[in-house]
DRENKELUM-375619 format. One record per residue (C-alpha): residue number from 1; residue in three letters; x, y, z. Coordinates in steps of 0.001 Angstrom, whole numbers, plus 524288, in hexadecimal, padded with zeros to 5 digits. Each point is the difference from the previous one (the first is absolute). Example, Ala and Ser with C-alpha at 12.3 -4.5 7.8 and 13.67 -1.06 7.14 Angstrom:
// residues 2
   i  aa     X     Y     Z
   1 ALA 8300C 7EE6C 81E78
   2 SER 8055A 80D70 7FD6C
This chain:
// residues 398
   i  aa     X     Y     Z
   1 MET F04C5 47500 B0525
   2 ALA 80A6F 7F5AF 80298
   3 LEU 8023D 7F64B 7F51C
   4 THR 7FD8A 7F1D8 803B3
   5 LEU 8050F 7F383 7FA13
   6 SER 7F8AC 7F3BC 7FC2E
   7 LYS 7F9FA 7F8DA 80B96
   8 ARG 80080 7F36D 7F815
   9 SER 80EAE 800DB 7FE3D
  10 GLU 801AC 80305 80E65
  11 GLN 7FA90 7F2D5 80440
  12 VAL 808FB 7F7D4 7F750
  13 LYS 80BB9 7F9D4 806CC
  14 PRO 80D2D 7FEA1 7F931
  15 SER 804A1 7F238 7FCD3
  16 SER 80753 7F9EF 80B75
  17 THR 80689 7F61B 7F6FD
  18 LEU 8060C 80AD7 7F7F6
  19 ALA 803AC 8074D 80C6C
  20 ILE 80758 7F470 805D9
  21 THR 806BD 7FD87 7F2F3
  22 ALA 80425 80E3B 7FF25
  23 LYS 80553 7FFA0 80DE1
  24 ALA 807B0 7F391 7FD07
  25 LYS 805CD 8064D 7F3CB
  26 GLU 803C3 80BEA 807EE
  27 LEU 8075A 7F78C 809CC
  28 LYS 80699 7F87C 7F4FB
  29 ALA 80489 80CEA 7FA33
  30 GLN 8065D 802D1 80D23
  31 GLY 807DF 7F375 7FE99
  32 ARG 7F78B 7F710 80870
  33 ASP 7FEC5 7F1BD 7FBC2
  34 VAL 7F124 80009 7FFDF
  35 VAL 7F823 7F430 7FB98
  36 GLY 7F33D 804AD 7FA07
  37 PHE 7F442 7F6E3 800D5
  38 GLY 7F758 80B77 7FC31
  39 ALA 7F9AF 8036A 7F31D
  40 GLY 7FB18 7F51C 7F742
  41 GLU 80967 80147 7F4B1
  42 PRO 806DC 7F474 7F986
  43 ASP 80EC4 800C4 800D5
  44 PHE 80139 7FA9B 7F226
  45 ALA 802C0 80857 7F412
  46 THR 7F565 8011B 7F5D1
  47 PRO 80240 7F4EF 7F62B
  48 LYS 8089F 803EC 7F486
  49 ASN 7F606 7FD10 7F554
  50 ILE 7F6A7 809A2 80661
  51 CYS 80A89 80A78 800F9
  52 ASP 803D8 7FD80 7F1D5
  53 ALA 7F1E8 80233 7FBC7
  54 ALA 80022 80D37 806D4
  55 ILE 80CE2 803C8 7F97C
  56 LYS 7FA7C 7FC0D 7F2CD
  57 ALA 7F3F4 8085C 80294
  58 ILE 808AF 80BCC 80271
  59 ASN 80843 7FD54 7F3F0
  60 ASP 7F3A7 7FE44 7F7DD
  61 GLY 7FAE6 80D29 804A1
  62 PHE 7F4B5 7FA42 807D0
  63 THR 800AA 80BA3 80929
  64 LYS 7F339 8072C 7FD66
  65 TYR 7F2D3 80007 806B0
  66 THR 7F7FA 7F392 7FF37
  67 PRO 7F15A 7FED5 8025C
  68 ALA 7FD49 803BC 80E28
  69 ALA 7FB99 7F24F 803DE
  70 GLY 80BAA 7F97B 7F96E
  71 THR 80404 7FAA0 7F2D3
  72 ASN 7F786 7F5E2 7F977
  73 GLU 80C03 7F749 7FE9C
  74 LEU 801C3 7FF72 80EC0
  75 LYS 7F174 7FE9B 8027F
  76 GLU 7FF9C 7F440 7F6FA
  77 ALA 80BB6 7FA01 80708
  78 ILE 7F904 801E7 80CF9
  79 CYS 7F375 7FA07 7FA8B
  80 LYS 807C2 7F407 7FBE0
  81 LYS 80668 7FF25 80D60
  82 PHE 7F2AC 8012B 806AE
  83 GLU 7FACC 7F51E 7F738
  84 THR 80B20 7F662 80220
  85 PHE 80411 802D1 80E04
  86 ASN 7F390 804F5 8068F
  87 HIS 7F5DE 7F8FF 7F782
  88 LEU 7F94A 80D07 7FDC3
  89 HIS 7FB4D 805AA 7F334
  90 TYR 8014D 80E9F 7FE3E
  91 GLU 7FF6E 807F6 7F389
  92 PRO 80A88 80A7F 7FE1C
  93 ASN 7F61E 80AC2 802E1
  94 GLN 7FE02 7F9F1 80D7B
  95 ILE 80E62 801DF 80359
  96 ILE 8068A 80C20 80574
  97 ILE 80EBB 80185 80181
  98 SER 803B1 8085E 80BAD
  99 ASN 80C35 8058B 80650
 100 GLY 80242 7F440 808B0
 101 GLY 7F682 7F7D2 807DC
 102 LYS 7FDCB 80B28 8099E
 103 HIS 7FB0D 808BC 7F534
 104 ALA 7F702 7F54F 7FB03
 105 LEU 7FA23 7FEC7 80DA0
 106 THR 7FE0C 80EA5 801AF
 107 ASN 7F950 80051 7F2B3
 108 ILE 7F727 7F4E2 80462
 109 PHE 7FBDC 80695 80C9F
 110 ASP 7FDE5 80CF2 7F900
 111 ALA 7F755 7F92A 7F61F
 112 LEU 7F80E 7F868 80A17
 113 LEU 7FE21 808A4 80BD3
 114 ASN 7F6CF 80AE1 803AB
 115 PRO 801BB 8078A 80CD0
 116 GLY 7FCB4 7F723 80B74
 117 ASP 800B1 7F324 7F87B
 118 GLU 80602 7F534 8082C
 119 VAL 80AEA 7F6F2 7FBB3
 120 ILE 8027B 7F399 807CD
 121 ILE 80E7D 7FD8E 801F8
 122 PRO 8044E 7F2F4 805E1
 123 ALA 80B26 80129 809BA
 124 PRO 80B77 7FE78 7FFC1
 125 TYR 7FFB4 80938 7F463
 126 TRP 80997 80760 7F799
 127 LEU 80105 80D12 806CB
 128 SER 7FC53 80811 7F3F5
 129 TYR 7F23D 7FA61 7FE71
 130 PRO 7F948 80803 80AB6
 131 GLU 80703 80C5E 7FBCB
 132 MET 7FC1E 7FE08 7F1C5
 133 VAL 7F1DA 7FDE4 803EE
 134 LYS 80003 80C6A 80836
 135 LEU 80623 807BB 7F4D1
 136 SER 7F47B 7FBD3 7F796
 137 ASP 7F65D 804C4 80A80
 138 GLY 7FD02 7F214 8043F
 139 VAL 7FF95 7FA07 80D8B
 140 PRO 8091A 7F470 802DF
 141 VAL 7F99A 7F544 80815
 142 ILE 80A42 7F701 805D6
 143 VAL 7FCE4 7F1AA 80295
 144 TYR 80A56 7F932 8082C
 145 SER 804C7 7F20B 7FED4
 146 THR 807FB 7F7EB 8097B
 147 LYS 80C1F 7F7A7 7FF08
 148 GLU 7F72A 7F43C 80277
 149 GLN 7F87A 8039D 7F39B
 150 GLY 80CA4 80092 7F867
 151 TYR 7FE46 80ED0 7FFC6
 152 LYS 7F4DB 7FE60 7F648
 153 VAL 7F26C 80582 8029A
 154 SER 7F449 7F72F 7FDFA
 155 ALA 7F454 8024A 7F742
 156 GLU 7F7BF 8008D 80C62
 157 GLN 80835 80B28 8055B
 158 ILE 7FEA8 80753 7F33D
 159 ALA 7F14E 7FDF1 7FFCA
 160 ALA 7FEF5 8053F 80DEC
 161 ALA 80758 80C68 7FC0A
 162 VAL 7F71C 80332 7F47E
 163 THR 7F6DD 80BA9 80174
 164 ASP 7F765 80772 7F68B
 165 LYS 80BDD 808BC 7FD85
 166 THR 8093C 7F4F4 7FC07
 167 LYS 80528 8022F 7F24C
 168 ALA 80BB4 7F6D4 7FF38
 169 LEU 8090D 7F628 80651
 170 VAL 80EBF 8004B 7FE11
 171 LEU 8053C 7F245 7FE08
 172 ASN 80EC4 7FE72 7FFE0
 173 THR 8051D 7F256 7FD34
 174 PRO 80B13 7FC5D 80149
 175 ASN 7FFCB 8098D 80B35
 176 ASN 808F0 80B03 803F4
 177 PRO 80442 7FFB5 80B37
 178 THR 7FD0F 7F1D6 803A9
 179 GLY 8035C 7F83B 7F3C2
 180 MET 7F391 7F80C 801F5
 181 VAL 7F7D1 7FB5E 7F472
 182 TYR 7F131 7FEF8 7FF43
 183 SER 7FBEA 7F2A5 7FAF8
 184 LYS 7F600 7FDC9 7F544
 185 ALA 7F62C 7FBE8 80A64
 186 ASP 802A9 80C92 80799
 187 LEU 7FDEF 80801 7F3B8
 188 GLU 7F385 7F8CF 7FC3C
 189 ALA 7FA29 80306 80D53
 190 ILE 803DF 80E52 7FEFF
 191 ALA 7FABC 800E2 7F20E
 192 LYS 7F2E3 7FABA 8049D
 193 ILE 7FF17 80ADC 80A37
 194 ALA 803D5 80A7E 7F620
 195 ILE 7F56B 7FB75 7F6AF
 196 GLU 7F59C 7FEBD 80A9A
 197 LYS 80327 80D20 8064B
 198 ASP 8031A 8067C 7F2E0
 199 PHE 80D2B 80691 801BB
 200 TYR 80C66 800BB 7F7E1
 201 ILE 80C84 7F866 80219
 202 VAL 80CC5 8076B 7FE3B
 203 ALA 80925 7F482 7FD9B
 204 ASP 80E1B 803FE 80231
 205 GLU 807BD 7F4B8 7FA1B
 206 MET 80D55 80682 7FF38
 207 TYR 806DE 7F3F4 80596
 208 GLU 7F852 7F61D 7F7F6
 209 ALA 80C28 7F9E9 7F9C6
 210 LEU 8069C 7FDD0 80D28
 211 ILE 7F923 7F465 8064E
 212 TYR 808DF 7F55E 80581
 213 THR 7F66B 7F561 8043C
 214 GLY 7FE70 7F9FB 7F282
 215 GLU 7F209 804E8 7FF44
 216 GLU 7FB3C 807DF 7F46B
 217 HIS 7FC88 80E32 8022C
 218 VAL 7F143 801EF 7FF98
 219 SER 7FA1D 80CF4 7FBB9
 220 ILE 7F2DF 8021D 8067F
 221 ALA 7FAA6 805E6 7F35C
 222 SER 801E1 7F2C0 7F960
 223 LEU 7F5B6 7F97D 80892
 224 GLY 7F428 803B2 7F7D2
 225 LYS 7F969 80AF2 7F88C
 226 ASP 7F941 8061E 80BC9
 227 ILE 80CB0 801FB 8076E
 228 TYR 80779 80393 7F38A
 229 ASP 7F65E 80B3A 7FDFB
 230 ARG 802B2 804DE 80DD5
 231 THR 80EDF 7FEBE 7FFEE
 232 ILE 80B0D 8090F 7FC36
 233 THR 80C64 7F7DB 7FEBC
 234 CYS 80C6F 807A0 80283
 235 SER 80E26 7FBC7 7FE23
 236 GLY 80CFC 804BA 7FABD
 237 LEU 80DDB 7FC9C 7FC57
 238 SER 80785 80563 80BA6
 239 LYS 80177 7F40B 80896
 240 SER 800C4 7F3E1 7F782
 241 TYR 807D3 80675 7F4F5
 242 ALA 80907 80842 808AD
 243 MET 7FAA3 80C57 7F99E
 244 THR 7FCBE 8087E 80BC1
 245 GLY 805B0 80C79 7FA49
 246 TRP 7F98A 7FE6B 7F2BA
 247 ARG 7F2A3 80311 805DC
 248 VAL 7F6F3 7F785 7F7EF
 249 GLY 7F36C 7FB66 80630
 250 TYR 7F341 7FC02 7F9C4
 251 ALA 7F1F1 7FC6A 8029A
 252 GLY 7F55C 7F879 7F916
 253 ALA 7F1FE 803A0 802F8
 254 PRO 7F21F 8010B 7FACE
 255 LEU 80019 809C5 7F4D3
 256 GLU 7F84B 80AAD 806F6
 257 ILE 80A27 80026 80AF4
 258 THR 80BBB 7FFDF 7F6DE
 259 LYS 7FA45 80B7D 7F87A
 260 ARG 7FF35 8080C 80C6C
 261 MET 80DAC 7FC25 80458
 262 SER 8056D 80379 7F2A8
 263 ALA 7F92F 80D2B 7FFC0
 264 MET 80550 8039D 80D56
 265 GLN 80DB9 7FB73 7FCA9
 266 SER 7FFBB 80814 7F393
 267 HIS 7FEEC 80C36 8086D
 268 ALA 8089D 7FB98 80B4D
 269 THR 80C23 7FA3E 7F98E
 270 SER 7FCD1 7FC68 7F1EB
 271 ASN 8078E 7F411 7FB45
 272 VAL 809F2 7F76E 806C6
 273 ASN 80DE5 8023F 7FB36
 274 SER 80048 7FB80 7F1D9
 275 ILE 80D1B 7F90B 80150
 276 ALA 7FB8C 7F899 80C23
 277 GLN 7F413 7FB6A 7F84D
 278 LYS 808BC 7F9F2 7F598
 279 ALA 807F6 7F98A 80ABB
 280 ALA 7F373 7FAD1 80608
 281 VAL 7FBFA 7F9AE 7F324
 282 GLU 80CF0 7F8B9 7FFC7
 283 ALA 7FE5A 7FC08 80E3F
 284 LEU 7F2A3 7FA26 7FD56
 285 THR 80325 7F98E 7F2F9
 286 GLY 80E7E 7FCD9 800DB
 287 PRO 80776 7F4E6 8069A
 288 THR 7FD12 7FD4B 80E5F
 289 ASP 80C66 7F8D1 80419
 290 GLU 804CD 80B01 808C2
 291 MET 7F2BE 8018C 80693
 292 VAL 7FFCB 7F173 802FF
 293 ALA 80DB6 800EE 805B5
 294 MET 7FC46 80BD2 80846
 295 LYS 7F43C 7F8E9 8057D
 296 ALA 80858 7F42D 8036E
 297 GLU 80997 808AF 80737
 298 PHE 7F50D 806DD 80767
 299 ASP 7FB08 7F293 803F2
 300 ARG 80D6D 7FBFC 804FB
 301 ARG 800E7 80C69 80828
 302 ARG 7F200 7FE47 804D9
 303 LYS 802C9 7F26F 8053D
 304 TYR 80C8C 8046A 8069A
 305 MET 7F99C 80BE1 8063E
 306 TYR 7F474 7F839 80515
 307 GLU 808D1 7F581 80599
 308 ARG 80858 80A18 80701
 309 LEU 7F492 807E3 8053D
 310 THR 7F8B1 7F457 80578
 311 ALA 80C36 7FC12 8078F
 312 MET 80154 80D6B 8066B
 313 PRO 7FA81 8034D 80D6A
 314 LEU 7F4F3 809AA 80243
 315 CYS 7FAB5 8000C 7F229
 316 GLU 7F5EA 7F8A9 7F808
 317 CYS 7FED9 7FF3B 7F148
 318 LEU 7F766 7F885 7F68F
 319 GLU 806D6 7FA7A 7F41D
 320 PRO 7FDA9 809A0 7F4D7
 321 GLU 7F9CE 7F9DC 7F3FE
 322 GLY 80255 80AE0 7F627
 323 ALA 8055C 80DB4 7FD74
 324 PHE 80D16 80264 806CD
 325 TYR 7FCCB 803B6 80E03
 326 ALA 7FFE4 7F9CA 80D6E
 327 PHE 7F63A 80588 809C9
 328 ILE 804FC 7FE65 80DD5
 329 ASP 7F80A 8003B 80C84
 330 PHE 80867 8067B 80A7D
 331 ASN 7F542 8014B 80A4C
 332 GLU 80811 7F855 809CB
 333 ALA 80C63 807AF 7FD4C
 334 CYS 7F89F 80CE3 8014F
 335 GLU 7FD27 7FC78 80E2E
 336 LYS 80E9B 7FF19 802D7
 337 SER 80906 80B0C 803E4
 338 TYR 80C0E 8050B 7F917
 339 LYS 809CB 8087C 8073B
 340 GLY 7F672 8011C 80B47
 341 GLU 7F465 80469 7F7D8
 342 LYS 7F46F 7F7E9 7FB4E
 343 ILE 80061 7FE58 7F13E
 344 GLY 7F14E 80141 7FEAD
 345 SER 7FE2C 80003 7F13F
 346 GLY 8052A 7FBAC 7F2E6
 347 ALA 80376 80E1E 7FCFE
 348 ARG 808E2 800B7 80BE9
 349 MET 805E7 7F2D6 7FC71
 350 ALA 802E0 804EF 7F245
 351 GLU 80661 80C0F 805B9
 352 ILE 808C3 7F7C7 808E9
 353 LEU 803BF 7F69F 7F518
 354 LEU 803AB 80B21 7F6EE
 355 ASN 8073F 8087E 809B9
 356 ASP 806D6 7F57B 80812
 357 PHE 800D1 7F460 7F6C6
 358 ASP 800F1 8066D 7F289
 359 THR 7F42A 7F86B 7FB32
 360 ALA 7F43E 8065A 7F97C
 361 VAL 7F2D3 7F936 80159
 362 VAL 7F26C 80550 7FD20
 363 PRO 7F748 8020A 80BF5
 364 CYS 7F21B 7FC25 7FCC4
 365 ALA 7F712 80945 80774
 366 ASP 7FCB3 80607 7F2D3
 367 PHE 7FCA6 7F24E 7FB18
 368 GLY 7F664 7FE77 80B44
 369 TYR 808A8 7F857 8098D
 370 PRO 80820 80894 80927
 371 ASN 807D8 7F4EB 80636
 372 HIS 803E8 7F9B5 7F321
 373 VAL 80AEE 802EC 7F67B
 374 ARG 80223 7FC82 7F1C1
 375 LEU 80C8D 7FADC 7FA3A
 376 SER 8025F 7FF81 7F166
 377 TYR 807F8 7F4E5 7FA49
 378 ALA 801D4 80742 7F333
 379 ILE 80E0D 80264 80453
 380 SER 80C12 7F77C 7FEB3
 381 MET 801B4 7F3B8 80821
 382 GLU 80C5C 805D0 805C2
 383 GLN 7F85D 80BD1 804C8
 384 ILE 7F4F1 7F77A 8050A
 385 GLU 80966 7F79C 807E9
 386 LYS 806D3 80BF0 805B0
 387 GLY 7F343 806E2 80359
 388 LEU 7F9D9 7F40D 80647
 389 ASP 80C4E 7FDE1 80816
 390 ARG 7FE51 80DD0 80544
 391 ILE 7F187 7FE53 802D6
 392 GLU 802CA 7F33A 8071D
 393 LYS 80AAC 80680 807F6
 394 PHE 7F674 80AB9 803E4
 395 LEU 7F543 7F66A 803D4
 396 LYS 80951 7F7A2 80802
 397 SER 8045A 80C1D 80755
 398 LEU 7F263 802AA 8053F
């Protein structure tokens, strides 16, 4: 009898953002002057006080196992952050520390889903959500929004997508890939539907500290006890603290959910790196000057990128409100021809830009929009200017 491999693993697609980033790095290694607008990773170094805390942890011998769900010291720091920033009260036993935000999300879906359970995913969406849901034997249900809606789905659309199999809704604000932010009124309307229809909210708030409109971030779980009891709030330190490689994510949830997540993590990975946990405590409790400066620089780049893009032909872009991405509608450009051949898709456009213009962008078919691309402004202004010059040259050649 021939051995077969997992059918579940067979249906999962690799990450296109990581693929385009890898291809750009390969070309750079060959000596090409490639501008990479790809993966969402701040170009800043991790602040020195955070690095110093990690070095101290090593020198102090804090290099052993910790409890699987994280140290109590870090859980208490996260509880304090939830209280002051998100206006949410969690006890330490409601917190789980995971190996990055991705791991927190996979823990959540594993804890929530039974085979066939449906998870509503508003589009545009981060490309990993549907794959994570499928890996947990769930069924992703995509609800599409339009540019005219600000790329935000309405409560009415969500209500129309609910079936007797609906278990959860993924809510990502500020959003990757669009940079759009759901308002308090938006969230109140969505919370009302979740309570009425009785499903969970998986609130991915990874970019919560990066909102540029002057508005305060609103966590949907803060809008009342009924929605708090149905929400798992997920975040991490990667984006706003420039700690992508440290792999520290976390979630706050009703106790029965956290218990299940913790039990599964204890068998899957055990604890997050002990040294990274000490660094995370410093990040959450130490000075914030460098984070404030990083946010200001992201804002400066955001404004420049939006101004440049809106002046270019054959593309449309809404002004991003948060995170560090611009989501560009290239439907018109995709109808044009390049070197005698119709472009046809964002994927083909990305291929042309990389191969002929040394510029890496992320095609967004895997985000639900095949004629769109995503640009990250978590790269230097010099690189942004150079890359946008190349994109403009390409568009003007069509």
